[in-house]
C-alpha positions as CSV (number, residue, x, y, z in Angstrom):
1,R,204.0,4.4,100.0
2,Q,200.8,3.3,98.8
3,S,201.6,4.5,94.9
4,T,204.8,2.5,94.9
5,A,202.9,-0.6,96.2
6,L,200.3,0.1,93.3
7,L,202.7,0.3,91.2
8,A,204.4,-2.9,92.1
9,L,200.9,-4.9,92.5
10,Y,200.3,-3.5,88.8
11,S,203.3,-4.4,87.1
12,K,203.0,-7.9,88.5
13,K,199.8,-7.9,87.1
14,V,201.2,-6.9,83.7
15,E,204.0,-9.3,84.1
16,K,200.9,-12.0,84.7
17,L,199.4,-11.2,81.9
18,T,202.7,-10.7,79.2
19,S,203.6,-14.5,80.6
20,E,200.2,-15.9,80.1
21,L,200.0,-14.0,76.3
22,N,203.5,-15.5,75.5
23,K,202.4,-19.0,76.6
24,I,199.1,-18.9,73.8
25,A,201.5,-17.4,71.3
26,E,203.8,-20.3,71.5
27,A,200.7,-22.6,71.3
28,Q,199.3,-21.1,68.6
29,K,202.6,-21.5,66.7
30,K,203.0,-24.8,67.4
31,I,199.2,-25.5,66.2
32,E,200.1,-23.4,63.2
33,E,203.1,-25.2,62.3
34,D,201.3,-28.9,62.8
35,M,198.6,-27.3,60.7
36,K,201.2,-26.4,57.9
37,R,203.1,-29.9,58.6
38,K,199.9,-32.2,57.9
39,R,198.7,-29.6,54.8
40,K,201.9,-30.7,53.3
41,L,201.6,-34.3,54.1
42,A,197.9,-34.3,52.4
43,K,199.4,-32.9,49.3
44,E,202.4,-35.7,49.5
45,E,200.3,-38.6,50.3
46,K,202.0,-41.6,48.7
47,L,200.4,-44.2,46.8
48,Y,201.4,-48.0,47.3
49,S,201.0,-51.0,45.2
50,V,199.2,-54.2,46.9
51,S,198.9,-56.9,45.0
52,S,197.0,-55.7,41.7
53,N,195.8,-52.6,43.5
54,I,197.1,-49.3,43.9
55,E,195.9,-47.7,48.0
56,R,196.8,-44.3,49.1
57,E,198.7,-44.2,52.4
58,G,195.7,-43.4,54.3
59,D,193.7,-46.4,53.0
60,R,196.8,-48.4,54.0
61,N,197.2,-47.4,57.4
62,L,193.3,-47.6,58.1
63,R,193.5,-51.7,56.6
64,L,196.6,-52.2,58.6
65,V,194.9,-50.3,61.7
66,M,191.4,-52.5,61.3
67,D,193.5,-55.7,60.6
68,K,195.4,-55.3,64.0
69,V,192.5,-54.3,65.9
70,V,190.3,-57.2,64.4
71,E,192.9,-59.7,64.9
72,H,192.9,-58.4,68.5
73,M,189.5,-58.9,69.1
74,H,188.8,-62.1,67.6
75,T,191.5,-63.5,69.9
76,T,189.8,-62.2,72.7
77,M,186.7,-63.7,71.5
78,E,188.1,-66.8,71.1
79,G,190.1,-67.0,74.3
80,K,193.3,-67.5,73.2
81,Q,196.7,-66.4,74.6
82,H,197.5,-62.3,73.2
83,N,201.1,-62.1,71.5
84,K,200.5,-58.1,72.2
85,S,198.7,-56.2,74.9
86,R,196.1,-54.1,74.6
87,K,198.3,-50.8,75.5
88,E,200.7,-52.5,72.7
89,V,197.7,-52.7,70.0
90,R,196.8,-49.3,71.2
91,D,200.0,-47.7,71.0
92,E,200.8,-49.4,67.3
93,T,197.0,-48.1,66.5
94,L,197.9,-44.3,67.3
95,S,201.3,-44.4,65.8
96,L,200.1,-45.4,62.3
97,L,197.2,-42.7,62.5
98,L,198.7,-39.4,64.5
99,G,201.1,-38.4,61.7
100,M,198.2,-38.8,58.9
101,P,196.0,-35.6,58.2
102,S,192.7,-36.0,58.9
103,C,191.5,-35.5,55.5
104,S,193.4,-38.9,55.1
105,V,191.5,-40.7,57.2
106,E,188.5,-39.0,56.1
107,K,189.4,-40.1,52.8
108,A,190.1,-43.6,53.7
109,L,186.9,-44.1,55.6
110,N,184.7,-42.8,53.0
111,T,186.4,-45.4,50.3
112,S,186.5,-48.3,52.3
113,A,182.8,-47.5,53.5
């Protein structure tokens, strides 16, 4: 009886540990896929022609984000009615920056400073 009970407890513990390890492996696989995607994006970064200048995608996205944020702040400071809510501006900002590899954001920040 005792050995059966101990074996059942041991089996449950092993199953729980296996389940946790599987969750960790899935999370690691997702992170690795995300890193591969971002490396590929960094290598294939697009160039845009703006007026007489050429800018990288990271520079363009950062400029667009800064324009939206500064415009929203300027409207707030003047006490005017916003055409977009703070949440909408935040969501637009995140949508522009989330797909970018961090190295692109870093390059854009370094070149704009």
